[in-house]
C-alpha positions as CSV (number, residue, x, y, z in Angstrom):
1,X,-33.7,-1.1,18.9
2,X,-33.4,1.0,22.0
3,X,-32.9,4.7,20.9
4,X,-31.5,6.0,24.2
5,X,-28.0,7.5,23.8
6,X,-26.2,5.0,26.0
7,X,-27.9,2.0,24.3
8,X,-27.0,3.4,20.9
9,X,-23.4,3.9,22.0
10,X,-23.3,0.3,23.3
11,X,-24.6,-1.0,20.0
12,X,-21.9,1.0,18.2
13,X,-19.2,-0.8,20.1
14,X,-20.9,-4.2,19.4
15,X,-20.8,-3.3,15.7
16,X,-17.1,-2.6,15.9
17,X,-16.4,-5.8,17.8
18,X,-18.3,-7.8,15.2
19,X,-17.3,-5.7,12.2
20,X,-19.4,-5.6,9.0
21,X,-19.3,-2.4,6.9
22,X,-23.1,-2.2,6.9
23,X,-23.4,-2.3,10.6
24,X,-22.6,1.4,11.1
25,X,-25.6,2.4,9.0
26,X,-27.8,0.9,11.7
27,X,-26.4,3.2,14.4
28,X,-25.0,6.3,12.6
29,X,-26.8,9.0,10.8
30,X,-25.9,9.3,7.1
31,X,-24.8,12.9,7.7
32,X,-22.6,12.0,10.7
33,X,-20.0,14.7,11.6
34,X,-16.7,13.2,12.8
35,X,-13.7,14.6,14.5
36,X,-10.1,13.4,15.2
37,X,-9.8,9.6,14.6
38,X,-13.4,9.3,13.4
39,X,-12.7,11.1,10.2
40,X,-15.0,13.9,8.9
41,X,-18.0,11.8,7.9
42,X,-19.6,8.4,7.8
43,X,-17.5,7.2,4.9
44,X,-14.3,8.2,6.6
45,X,-15.4,6.5,9.8
46,X,-16.1,3.3,7.9
47,X,-12.6,3.5,6.3
48,X,-10.9,4.2,9.6
49,X,-12.6,1.2,11.3
50,X,-11.9,-1.0,8.3
51,X,-8.2,-0.2,8.4
52,X,-8.1,-1.2,12.1
53,X,-10.2,-4.4,11.6
54,X,-8.1,-5.4,8.5
55,X,-4.9,-5.1,10.5
56,X,-6.4,-6.5,13.7
57,X,-9.1,-9.0,12.6
58,X,-9.8,-10.1,16.1
59,X,-10.2,-6.5,17.3
60,X,-12.5,-6.2,20.3
61,X,-13.6,-3.2,22.3
62,X,-14.3,-3.3,26.0
63,X,-16.5,-0.4,27.4
64,X,-14.9,0.5,30.7
65,X,-17.1,3.6,31.5
66,X,-20.1,5.0,29.7
67,X,-21.5,8.3,31.0
68,X,-24.5,10.1,29.5
69,X,-25.5,13.7,29.9
70,X,-28.5,14.7,27.7
71,X,-27.8,13.6,24.2
72,X,-24.0,13.2,24.8
73,X,-22.3,10.0,25.7
74,X,-18.7,9.8,26.9
75,X,-17.0,6.4,26.6
76,X,-13.7,5.2,28.1
77,X,-12.6,2.1,26.2
78,X,-10.0,-0.6,25.8
79,X,-9.3,-2.1,22.4
80,X,-7.4,-5.3,22.0
81,X,-6.5,-7.6,19.2
82,X,-3.6,-9.2,17.3
83,X,-1.6,-7.4,14.6
84,X,-2.1,-9.7,11.6
85,X,-2.2,-7.3,8.7
86,X,-0.5,-4.1,7.6
87,X,-1.1,-1.0,9.8
88,X,0.4,2.4,9.1
89,X,2.9,0.7,6.8
90,X,3.9,-1.9,9.4
91,X,3.4,-5.5,8.2
92,X,1.5,-7.9,10.5
93,X,3.7,-9.0,13.4
94,X,1.3,-11.4,15.2
95,X,1.9,-9.2,18.3
96,X,-1.0,-8.6,20.7
97,X,-2.1,-5.1,21.3
98,X,-4.2,-3.4,24.0
99,X,-4.8,0.3,23.9
100,X,-7.0,2.9,25.7
101,X,-9.4,5.1,23.8
102,X,-12.0,7.8,24.5
103,X,-15.0,8.7,22.4
104,X,-17.5,11.5,22.7
105,X,-20.8,10.7,21.0
106,X,-23.9,12.8,20.2
107,X,-27.1,10.9,19.6
108,X,-30.2,12.3,18.0
109,X,-33.3,10.3,17.1
110,X,-31.6,7.0,17.9
111,X,-28.6,7.6,15.6
112,X,-25.0,8.9,16.2
113,X,-24.9,12.3,14.6
114,X,-21.5,13.4,15.9
115,X,-18.4,11.5,17.0
116,X,-15.0,12.4,18.3
117,X,-12.5,9.6,18.8
118,X,-9.1,9.5,20.4
119,X,-7.0,6.4,20.9
120,X,-3.4,5.8,22.2
121,X,-1.7,5.4,18.9
122,X,1.8,5.9,20.4
123,X,1.2,2.7,22.6
124,X,-0.2,0.9,19.6
125,X,2.7,1.7,17.4
126,X,5.1,0.7,20.1
127,X,3.3,-2.6,20.7
128,X,3.5,-3.6,17.0
129,X,7.2,-2.8,16.9
130,X,7.0,0.4,14.8
131,X,8.9,2.6,17.1
132,X,12.7,2.4,17.7
133,X,13.7,1.2,21.1
134,X,16.1,3.3,23.1
135,X,19.3,1.8,24.3
136,X,20.5,2.6,27.8
137,X,23.1,5.4,28.0
């Protein structure tokens, strides 16, 4: 496996798109530090991704931009899938979703050691029908 930071980040998104719990162990350090949506550590990251892939079993990530500076990779992403299972208390609706996301990844020795994740949860919740719609005044 290529250990360059951009290659590791690319592999990370392949793992998410073809989700299997053990896949993260290939690209993430056991002592991974997470921030925001990534959770605080590798176990929380696995739980977070599992919650998404359970609710959106056809979840796919598209890497729109991948920029590296030193050991840091910045990724601008699009996630899309179909809401088939419960997410944030909302039962599956069979509605399609497409949201933007941004990750900041630090790679050391071919493994992700630090990860910050942000995604557009407001748009996601709106797309699955979890937000009330406003009526015109």
